N, C-alpha and C positions, 0 to 999 in steps of 0.2 A: 569451544572447539576442546580442550582438554579435561570440563567436567564432562561434556557430553559420551568424549571415550572411555570416561571413569567410571563410567554409569551404565554402558552398555551391558544390558543383562537385565534388569531391572526386570522389565517386561514377563521375563521369561519367571525369573523368581515369584512375579506376582502372580504367576497360573493364567498370565494371557496367553490365547492358544490362537494362531491363526490357519485358516487354509491353507493346506501345501499347493506347490505348485502340479498343475492340470487338473485343477478343481474349477469350475465355474466362477469361483469369491476370492481367486486365490487374493495371499494378504488382507482379507479383510477377518475380524474376527471370530471363531466359533462362540457360536450363539449358547448364551450360558455361562460364559467365563467375562472376568472380567474387562475392563479393557481402560487404559495408563495413560495419559497425554504427561510428557513432560515436554519444557524448556529450561536447560542449563539444569540450576536444581533445585526449579518449582515443580510440582508434580501434583495429576489429578487424576484421581482411580473411579473410576464411574462402576457400580456395583448393581447387582439385582439387588440386597439384601443387607440389614444392617449386621447380618451374621457374617454374610462375603468380605465386606469393607472391612470388618474388623480382622476379620482370617489374612486379609489379604496386609492390613496395617503388621499383624504378628512377621508375615512373611516376610516383609522389608526392612522391617526391621532387625529379624537374624541377619539377614543379607549384608545389612549396610557395617552390623558394627564389624567383623576383619578386617572392613577399608579405612575403621576410625570415622565413621560415620553415625547421625543420626537425629531422629524426627525432633522439631523445635514445636515442641508439645504445644507452645502455646499458640502456634499454626497451623496445629492439626486440628481437624475436627472430623466430624463423621456429621454431615446432617444429608436430608429427606429432598430429592430433587425439588417436589412440591414447591421447599421454600428457596432454594437456589442456591449458587452457589457463586461466588465472582472470582475471574484468576485472569491472569495479564491481563485488566483490564475489558475482562466480559463476562458477563455472565449469563450462565448456563441454569435454566429450569424449567422445567415441566410446568405447563399452562392446560388444564384439561385433560391430560396427557397424551400433549405433543411439545417433543423438547425444542425450547428454541435457546439462542444463542442471542443477546443482543449486547450493546456498549452496555458498560456497568454503572447505574446509579452514581458512582464514584468518579469515575472518567468524564460523564457529560458534566458534572457539576465542577472538577479540574477545567475543564475545555472553556467552559461559561466565564471563570475566575481568570482565567486567563486570557480570554478576548475582551473582557470587560477592564481588566490591566491596562493593555496594546492603545485599549481607544482609550483612556485616561491619561494614557502618558504620550497619546497623541495631539493633543490640544496646543493648539497655537500653531500646526504644520498643516501641508495644501490637502488635498483630496488624493495625489497622486503616492506621498507617502503614503499612506491611510493602504493602499491597493499593494506597495511595496512590503508593507509590514503585515498584511493580515492575508496576502492570497496564499503565500507558500505556506503559511497555519492551518491552513482551509483545506486545499488539496493534501497538505501529512494527515491529518486528523482523517480527513473522510477515505481516503487510500487505506488506509490502516483497516477502517469497521465497514466497507465497503465489503464482505466477505457476508457480514453477518445480517440477521434483522436489524435496519438502522433507518427507512425510510422514516419510520416516524420522528425518530431522536433526530436527523437529517431536516426535520423539518422545524422541530420544534428549535435548532439552531439559527436556524435561518432568519425565525422571526427575534430571537434574541439579539442578532445582529442587527437584522432593519431598527430596530428600538437603539440598539446600540450608537449606528451612523445617523439615526435622524436624532437623536440627541447630542449626539458631536458637530454636527450642522449647528442645527441650536444656537450654542455654545459659542462657535467660529463665529456668527452673524445675529447677535444678540435682539439687533434691532429690525430685521426682517420678517415679515408676515410667513405662514406656513405653503402657501402657495407658491413665492419665492423659494422659498428653502425645498420644495419638491422640484419646481420646476428648474433648477439649478445642479442637484446630486442628482436624483432620481429620476428614471426613463428607461424606453426599450434601446440599452448599450446592447446588448447580445441579441442580431440581427434574430436571430436561426428560433428565437423563442419570445415567444408573445406573451412575457412580462414586461412591467412598465414600471415595475418597481425593484430596481437592479439599480444601487448605489454605483457611480462612477466618475468620471473627471470628463466636461466636456469639452475642453481643449484639445485634450488628446486621445479619449476614444474609448481609453481603457474605463476596462469595470471592475467588480469588486464577486469575485466567486459565490457559488452558491455549494452547500452541502448537496442540498436535494441534488445539482446537476450531475452528481458520481452516480454511476452507474450501478445496483448492486447485481453484483456479481457469485455464483455461490461457489463456495469452496470444495474443488477437487479433493477429496480424503487421500492422505499420501500412504502408500500401500506400509502394511503393519511392518514388515521386514524392512525395510527401505529407510536407511542411516546416510544423512546426507556427507557424513565423513567415513562412508565406504566406498575404495577409491574403484573398486569395480562399479558401483552404479552411476560413475558420471553421469552415461548419457542419460539414464532416466532423469536425475533431476535437471539437464541440461532439456531434457524434452518437454519438463512442466514449465521450465522459464519459458521457455517457444508457447508454449499457448498461453502463459498469462498476458493481462494486457496493461503495460506500466499507465498511468494517469497522465498519460500526455495529452498536447494537443491534436486535435482529430487527424490534422495533415501528417502534424509528423508519426502520427501513431502509427496511420496508414503506411505509410513509406520505408515506416521501422520495420511493421510485422510483410510489406512486399519483400525485402530486403532482409527476412529472417535475421533480423537484428545486426546485419556484417554489411560491413563499408567494401562496394562493391568494385574497388582499387585495388584493396591491399586484401581482402578478407576478410580483416578482425574482427572482432566483434566492434559495436560502437559506442556503446554502456557497460559500462565492468561492473558485472555487478554478478556475484559467487549465487545468492540466492536476497532473495525478496528483504525488505527492512522488516524489524521483527517488531516495531516500535513506531509512534505517531511521530515521534521525533525524528526519528532514525526515517522516516517516510519523507517527510521537511524538508531534511538536511541531502537528500537523494534528489528530491525535485531541482530545489535551489540548484545545486552544483550541477545537473544538468542544463535547466533554463541560462547558468553562467557559462556552462562549456559550450553555447549554443551563439548567446550573447558575444563573448569572447571567441566567435571563431573555430575552436577546437573542433567543433561538429557546423556541416555547411551547408543548409542548401542549396542542390548547384542543378541547374541545365545540362542533363546528357546527353551526348552524341545524337540524333535524329538518324533514322535509317531510310531509307529511298525517300526523301524529300517526307516523313513522318512528321506527326506532332511530336513538341517535345517532351521527352517523360522526367519530371524532377526525380530527385536522388538523395538521401543523404549518404555523405562525405567523410573523413580526418579533412581540417583543414590541413594536414602536414600531408598529406597524399599531393595537396594539387599541384604543387611545384617539384613534387619529386621527379627527376627524370625516369621512365618506364626503364629498366631494366638496365639503367646506365647508361643510355645509347642515344645519344644527341643529347640538346634540351627540348627538346618542346615539351606542354606543361603535360601533364598524367590525365587531365581532363580530356584532350585533345584524342584521349586510346576508346578503342572500343568498350562498348562496355560489356562486360562479361558474362555472360548467361547460365544462371545455374541450377542444375536440376532441382 
């Protein structure tokens, strides 16, 4: 955050201009001017010509100098968008006149190497342990890259995972045939999908997720003037978080959205996150933390009180709210109180 605050004003110094309030495209860049993308001390400037790019670099160098900062020349370069550039694990490149943002080849190579290393380390363990170790990695990586053009990469990674799981099964049962191995570890474990090649555990019914099951959702551009460090824009960032869909299982996601992310008993947030995780590892940790919280009953699935003999409505609540007496009156469980309605 300190770095973000220290570098406020960099866009203006680079010559970026946004449409003002009252314009139909308020918050978007004025045509013809450069666009600056910044995360901490990493930045990417998209310009319309090499001359403009050199001009932006000179302006920024002059703006950084009084602040005791300078470009790392070894990492700074000017390239044509037809050649493409990697930034924060993404590749930004123009294909036949159309700009596409994809997972970078380096990022794909890195996740393949990690999955291969994990599967090799899991030799000697059972299928349940494979699922415990790999599902958070798959969820985290696909959550980070679900906002860009990732469908083909997701399918490629699923093929890589199939080879790894089949190889693991062959190593685990060296004297069994292919048909026996397929029958034991692969099948239509996911009841909502017609996929008979899902790796899973027959005893528990648990299965390995696939990257391609993650829905691609296009990223909504942030208004050019909006900074997450500006307290005046708290409601703007809160609204963006509400529109986002965290990669949870469908049932809990529906409940979370219906409740606007809040516990119906105390009104506080169920999942505390000021902003989306900014890295695949952060997504992995966040998803694991949510699942751990649910498993350890910090967040519980509860059948709320029915009204007029109607159907039981399930809801997500804080477990610590369950046994707290309402307003300190009596000793009845808070679950017995009417479910407050939010407008």
